[in-house]
Every structure is written in C-alpha cells, then in structure tokens.
C-alpha positions in Angstrom: -15.0 164.0 36.6 -12.4 165.2 39.1 -13.7 168.1 41.2 -11.3 170.9 42.2 -10.6 170.8 45.9 -11.5 174.5 46.0 -15.1 173.6 45.5 -15.2 172.4 49.2 -14.5 174.5 52.2 -12.5 171.7 54.0 -11.7 168.0 53.7 -14.7 165.8 54.7 -12.4 163.9 57.1 -8.8 163.3 58.2 -7.3 159.9 57.9 -7.3 159.5 61.6 -11.0 160.4 61.9 -12.0 158.0 59.0 -10.0 155.2 60.6 -11.9 155.6 63.8 -15.1 155.1 61.8 -13.7 151.8 60.6 -13.0 150.9 64.3 -16.6 151.8 65.1 -17.8 149.5 62.2 -15.9 146.6 63.7 -17.6 147.2 67.1 -21.0 147.4 65.4 -20.5 144.2 63.4 -18.9 142.3 66.3 -21.8 143.3 68.7 -24.4 142.2 66.2 -22.7 138.9 65.4 -22.1 138.1 69.1 -25.8 138.7 69.8 -26.8 136.4 67.0 -28.1 139.2 64.8 -26.0 138.8 61.6 -29.1 139.3 59.4 -29.8 142.6 61.1 -26.2 143.7 60.8 -26.2 143.0 57.0 -29.6 144.7 56.5 -28.4 147.9 58.3 -24.8 148.1 57.1 -24.1 145.5 54.3 -20.5 144.6 54.4 -18.6 142.6 51.8 -15.0 141.3 52.1 -13.1 140.0 49.1 -9.8 138.1 49.2 -8.1 137.8 45.8 -11.5 138.4 44.2 -13.3 135.7 46.2 -16.2 136.8 48.4 -15.5 135.8 52.0 -18.5 133.9 53.5 -17.3 133.4 57.0 -14.3 133.9 59.4 -14.0 137.6 58.5 -13.1 138.8 62.0 -9.3 139.1 61.2 -10.3 141.6 58.5 -12.0 143.9 60.9 -10.1 146.7 62.8 -8.7 145.3 66.0 -7.9 147.3 69.2 -4.2 146.8 68.6 -4.4 148.5 65.1 -3.2 152.1 65.8 -3.5 153.4 62.3 -4.8 152.6 58.9 -1.3 151.6 57.8 -0.8 149.3 60.8 -4.2 147.8 60.1 -3.3 147.1 56.5 0.1 145.6 57.5 -1.6 143.2 60.0 -4.3 142.0 57.7 -1.8 141.5 54.9 0.5 139.4 57.1 -2.3 137.3 58.6 -3.8 136.6 55.1 -0.5 135.4 53.8 0.0 138.3 51.5 -3.3 137.8 49.7 -4.8 141.1 48.5 -8.2 142.1 49.9 -10.9 144.6 49.5 -13.8 145.7 51.8 -17.0 147.5 50.8 -19.2 148.8 53.6 -22.6 150.4 52.8 -24.2 153.0 55.2 -21.1 153.5 57.3 -22.7 156.7 58.6 -24.7 154.5 61.0 -21.7 154.3 63.4 -20.9 158.0 63.5 -23.2 160.9 64.1 -20.3 163.2 63.1 -19.9 161.6 59.7 -23.7 161.6 59.2 -23.8 165.3 60.1 -21.0 166.1 57.6 -22.7 164.1 54.9 -26.0 165.8 55.5 -24.3 169.2 55.2 -22.6 168.1 52.0 -25.9 167.0 50.6 -27.6 170.3 51.4 -24.9 172.8 50.6 -22.9 171.5 47.6 -24.2 173.3 44.6 -24.4 170.3 42.4 -26.8 168.4 44.7 -28.5 170.9 47.1 -32.3 170.7 46.9 -32.5 167.5 44.9 -34.4 165.6 47.7 -32.3 162.5 47.2 -31.7 159.8 49.7 -28.0 159.9 50.8 -25.9 157.1 52.0 -22.2 156.8 52.7 -20.2 153.8 51.6 -16.6 153.0 52.4 -14.1 151.1 50.1 -10.7 150.1 51.3 -7.9 147.6 50.8 -5.2 146.7 48.4 -7.3 144.8 45.9 -6.3 145.0 42.2 -9.9 145.7 41.2 -13.4 145.7 42.8 -14.4 142.2 43.8 -17.8 142.6 42.3 -16.4 143.7 39.0 -17.7 146.3 36.5 -21.3 147.1 37.6 -24.1 149.6 37.2 -26.1 151.0 40.2 -29.5 151.6 38.7 -30.8 153.3 41.8 -28.0 155.9 42.0 -28.4 159.4 40.6 -24.9 160.6 41.4 -21.8 159.6 43.4 -19.3 161.9 45.1 -16.2 159.9 46.2 -13.6 161.3 48.6 -10.1 159.9 48.8 -9.2 159.5 52.4 -5.7 158.0 51.8 -3.8 156.2 49.1 -4.3 156.3 45.3 -7.3 154.8 43.4 -8.3 154.5 39.8 -11.9 154.5 38.6 -12.9 153.3 35.1 -16.3 154.2 33.5 -18.3 153.1 30.5 -21.4 154.9 29.3 -24.7 153.1 29.2 -24.8 153.8 25.4 -21.5 152.0 24.9 -22.4 148.9 26.9 -25.8 148.7 25.2 -24.2 148.8 21.8 -21.5 146.1 22.7 -23.3 142.9 23.7 -20.0 141.1 24.6 -19.1 143.9 27.1 -22.6 143.7 28.5 -22.4 140.0 29.1 -18.9 140.1 30.6 -19.9 143.1 32.9 -23.0 141.3 34.1 -21.1 138.1 34.9 -18.3 140.1 36.7 -15.9 138.6 34.1 -12.6 140.1 33.0 -12.9 143.5 31.3 -9.4 143.9 30.0 -10.6 143.9 26.5 -12.6 147.0 27.1 -10.1 149.1 29.1 -9.3 151.1 26.0 -13.0 152.2 25.7 -13.2 153.4 29.3 -13.0 156.8 30.8 -10.3 156.7 33.4 -10.0 158.9 36.5 -7.1 158.7 39.1 -7.6 160.1 42.5 -5.4 160.6 45.5 -5.9 161.6 49.1 -8.1 164.7 49.4 -9.4 164.4 45.8 -13.1 164.3 44.9 -14.4 162.2 42.1 -17.9 162.5 40.7 -19.9 160.4 38.3 -23.5 159.9 37.3 -25.4 156.8 38.2 -26.0 155.9 34.6 -22.3 154.9 34.1 -20.9 151.4 34.5 -17.8 151.5 36.7 -15.1 149.6 38.6 -12.5 150.6 41.1 -8.8 149.6 40.9 -5.7 149.9 43.1 -2.7 151.8 41.6 0.7 150.1 42.1 -0.8 147.6 44.7 -1.0 150.5 47.2 -3.7 150.3 49.9 -6.3 153.0 49.7 -9.5 154.1 51.6 -12.3 156.2 50.1 -15.8 157.3 51.1 -18.6 157.5 48.5 -21.5 159.8 49.1 -24.3 158.2 47.1 -27.4 160.1 46.1 -30.5 158.0 45.4 -34.1 158.8 44.3 -36.1 159.3 47.5 -39.6 159.0 45.9 -38.8 155.7 44.1 -37.0 154.2 47.1 -39.7 155.1 49.6 -42.7 153.9 47.6 -40.9 150.7 46.5 -40.0 149.9 50.1 -43.5 150.6 51.4 -45.2 148.7 48.7 -43.0 145.6 49.1 -43.3 145.6 52.8 -47.1 145.9 52.8 -47.6 143.4 50.1 -45.3 140.8 51.6 -46.9 141.2 55.0 -50.4 140.8 53.6 -49.4 137.7 51.6 -47.7 136.2 54.7 -50.8 136.6 56.9 -53.0 135.0 54.3 -50.7 132.1 53.6 -50.8 131.2 57.3 -54.5 130.1 56.8 -54.0 128.8 53.2 -54.9 125.1 52.7 -52.0 122.7 53.4 -51.7 119.0 52.9 -49.3 117.6 50.4 -46.3 119.6 49.3 -48.2 120.8 46.2 -51.9 120.6 45.6 -53.4 118.6 42.8 -53.1 120.3 39.5 -56.9 120.6 39.3 -57.2 122.5 42.5 -53.9 124.5 42.4 -55.2 127.1 40.0 -58.4 127.9 41.9 -56.5 128.1 45.2 -54.0 130.5 43.7 -56.8 132.7 42.3 -58.6 132.7 45.6 -55.4 133.8 47.4 -54.8 136.5 44.8 -58.4 137.8 45.4 -57.8 137.8 49.2 -54.6 139.7 48.8 -56.3 142.3 46.6 -59.1 142.7 49.2 -56.5 143.1 51.9 -54.6 145.8 50.0 -57.9 147.7 49.6 -59.0 147.4 53.2 -59.2 150.4 55.6 -56.8 148.6 58.0 -54.2 148.2 55.3 -54.7 151.9 54.1 -54.2 153.0 57.7 -51.1 150.9 58.0 -49.6 152.2 54.7 -50.5 155.8 55.7 -48.6 155.3 58.9 -45.6 153.9 57.0 -45.6 156.7 54.5 -45.7 159.3 57.3 -42.9 157.5 59.2 -40.7 157.3 56.0 -41.5 160.9 55.1 -40.8 162.3 58.7 -37.6 160.2 58.8 -36.3 161.6 55.6 -37.3 165.2 56.1 -35.8 165.5 59.6 -32.7 163.6 58.7 -31.5 164.9 55.4 -32.9 162.0 53.3 -30.5 159.3 54.5 -31.3 155.7 54.0 -30.1 154.8 57.5 -29.2 157.0 60.5 -26.8 156.6 63.5 -28.3 154.4 66.1 -29.7 156.2 69.2 -27.6 156.1 72.3 -29.3 153.4 74.3 -28.1 154.6 77.8 -29.6 158.1 77.4 -32.1 158.9 80.2 -32.9 162.5 81.0 -33.4 163.4 84.6 -36.7 164.8 85.8 -35.1 168.0 87.0 -32.4 168.2 84.4 -32.5 171.4 82.3 -32.4 170.6 78.6 -33.3 172.4 75.3 -33.6 171.7 71.6 -30.3 171.5 69.8 -29.4 174.3 67.4 -31.2 174.1 64.0 -33.4 171.2 65.3 -37.2 171.2 65.1 -39.3 168.3 66.2 -41.7 167.1 63.5 -44.9 165.7 64.7 -48.3 164.7 63.3 -51.4 162.8 64.5 -52.3 159.4 63.0 -54.7 156.7 64.1 -55.0 157.9 67.7 -51.2 158.4 68.1 -48.7 161.2 67.7 -45.7 160.4 65.5 -42.8 162.6 66.4 -39.4 162.7 64.7 -35.9 164.3 64.8 -32.6 163.6 63.1 -34.1 160.8 61.0 -35.7 158.8 63.8 -39.4 158.5 64.4 -41.3 157.4 67.5 -44.9 156.9 68.5 -46.7 158.2 71.6 -50.3 158.3 72.8 -52.1 161.1 71.0 -53.2 164.1 73.1 -53.6 167.8 72.6 -51.2 168.4 75.6 -48.4 166.6 73.8 -48.9 168.5 70.6 -48.9 171.7 72.6 -45.6 170.6 74.2 -43.9 170.1 70.8 -45.2 173.4 69.5 -43.8 175.1 72.6 -40.3 173.7 72.5 -40.1 174.4 68.7 -41.2 178.0 69.1 -39.6 179.1 72.4 -36.3 177.3 72.1 -35.7 177.9 75.8 -34.4 175.5 78.5 -37.0 173.3 80.2 -37.1 170.3 82.6 -39.3 167.3 82.2 -41.0 167.9 85.6 -41.7 171.6 84.8 -43.1 170.8 81.3 -45.2 167.9 82.6 -46.8 170.3 85.1 -47.4 173.0 82.5 -49.1 171.0 79.7 -50.0 168.6 81.7 -48.5 165.2 80.7 -47.5 162.3 82.9 -43.9 162.7 84.0 -42.6 159.3 83.0 -44.4 159.5 79.6 -42.8 162.9 78.9 -39.4 161.7 80.2 -39.5 158.8 77.7 -40.2 161.3 74.9 -37.5 163.8 75.8 -35.0 160.9 76.4 -35.8 159.6 72.9 -35.0 163.0 71.5 -31.8 163.3 73.5 -30.7 159.8 72.3 -30.2 161.2 68.8 -28.8 164.6 70.0 -31.9 166.5 69.2 -32.2 167.6 72.8 -29.0 168.6 74.7 -28.2 169.9 78.2 -29.0 173.5 78.6 -26.1 175.9 79.3 -25.5 176.7 83.0 -26.9 180.2 83.6 -24.1 180.9 86.0 -21.4 180.4 83.4 
C-alpha cells in the first residue's frame, strides 16, 4: 500500500544525504577488495550489480560512486556513458553499515512507527538504484521478511505484487517466477503501486514482487526490511555450531582414496554422525552456544534488532584523563559467562576478563550518568588503567561514550 506522508514526521533522508551513503558504500567495498577481503565485504553488505539484466561478476568499479561524482544525477550520467548506454541496476543489502546516522534513523523508525513498534523484528536497510527496466533477479519472494517499508529518495519507481495464493494456484506463474523468466503474461494479475520521491510503499513479506523503472528514469529507494528475530538468531546459531563441530571432526576423519569403499563408507558415516551428536550434547558445546546466544541477544537488544551495525571507528582511543560520559539514552548491557563479562552497546558486543570491579563500574556509569575519566574510574573500582581504557574506547568507537561537556561552557 502507499502510506500517506503525513504518517511520518519528516523524510527519512534528503537526496544529498542518501547519495553520501552511496559514496560511503564505495569506500567500504573498495577498501575490502583492495585488502583481499571480497568474501567479508559480500557477507557484511551483499551487493549485486546488473547490466541489461545480466549479473556482473567482475570489473564493477566503474559502477561505484567516484570522487568526481558530485550528485546522484552526475553519477547516473557517468555510469550510463561509460557503459555505452546500457541500463543498470544495483541492489545493496545492509547499507546501514556505512552510516551511523542512517542506522539511528532506521532504529527510530522501527521503534516508533505504529505499524511495527514492538514487533522485535530484525531490521536491515537495502538500497535499490539505477535505470533498469525491471529488477535483475526478477519476480521473487523473500520468505524471511515480515514487512517492507520502502522510501523513494529520488525518481519514480513501480512495484508489482502477486499474492502467495495466486502464485500457488498458477503453476506456470510459479515456474516462471522461480526461474526469473519473463512475467509479462501475469502483469494483468498483479497489484501495482507507483511511488515517487518522498513516497512510502509498504508490503507484507508474503507477496511475490518485482521493481520496475518508469519511463527509463533513474531512481533510488531505501527499503527498511523487518525480519523474524527469533527464527534468524536460532537458525544462525544452530548452523554455525553444527558446521564448526562437523569441521573439527572431519579433520580427524579417515582419509585415503577420494571415496571409501562402499562397504566401509556407511559405517564411517554413522560413526561421524554419532561423534557430531556427542559433540552437540557436550558441556563445551553448550557453553559455546550459550555464549553465542548471549552475544546475539545482547547485540540485538542494544542495537534495535538490526542484522548488521555500523563498523566501530578503528582510530578511537580515549585518553586516560579525558572526561567522558555515556551518550543520551544509552545503557551498557553486561552479563557474566564462563569467567568473562560480555558487555554491549549499540549492537556491538565485547568480552573482558570477569571481575566484580568491572561489573560495579558498568552499574555505576549506567546509574549515575555523570562524567568520568579512565584514570579516576580505574582508581575507584579498582581496575587496571589500560584494561579499562580498552573497554571505554570500545564503547566510544560506537558512539556509546562521548566527550563530556566542558563545565566552563
């Protein structure tokens, strides 16, 4: 449905702001690729580029925002010229990683908009842009989505929807949708919504959908996606733990030929299954899984249930005498586990050596909310200065701790 603009106090972003987020995406991807971390870049912020419907597998640097691109329109012109006039589309998942401001606005949207507040969903922000005639991945269904709110930053865009019931009762449509084939034969059965800059579109995750460009005009939109937090967290933990256990056991599995003889293969597989089952039931594995669950839970509850969060500022180092304090509306979450203290803020979780003094420090800054220095706090509780400095610097790196106001001002 098209949501009236009056439902929202103000636009989620100006075109200029949203363009700077695309510039930040380019810096993020370029840095990861130049440091030989393409897999990490794709796992954190999956990015797909389509040219005339073809998924680009390499040489996508020309499609990223360059320093010379002064605006979204200038960027579109350059890419169109360098691609020989071919139409392109870009989909970027978890764009909030590159902007703490976008993340903060999305978190506020998730907690205040009356249609979604209190649902305890995971939130992620995806960007879609280009002058493509239709989404490169075709009509699709996002099973893990509960709802999507899409904001039009600039340009006009058309969304088409088909209900799950319609697709289930039309096998031909189902086959064509699954294979990303042409869907022209089913356009008459679709629900169509046109959106322009400043418009909000909303649809439930149970609908098949596809995006289209109107009149070959370039557009840019941001989708705020709400996913099931319980399902996502448990699935992630189970898969991670199971795969790790199997990998460890396979290291000591019998080798030899590429495949064991048929007579021994069955028994070896059953032995491996039994070992995996024992590993999953062991106290060590239970401790590990408990730690993972606590980490996931603390991450989501302190960060507004996002899948990924803006990366910490790596150059953040709080001075020993520098006066700092917790940021407004921030509380450090902490808990003890396996001899350590897990502490979290703004979606990030760290580990420190467990101690009553450190727990008292966290309680103190949460309750008093007054300025402090690392040196002063280390003397009060007491905690080793460098250990506490690391902890406070971690919190400052995600803007949970900020410089205290000058009392003379």
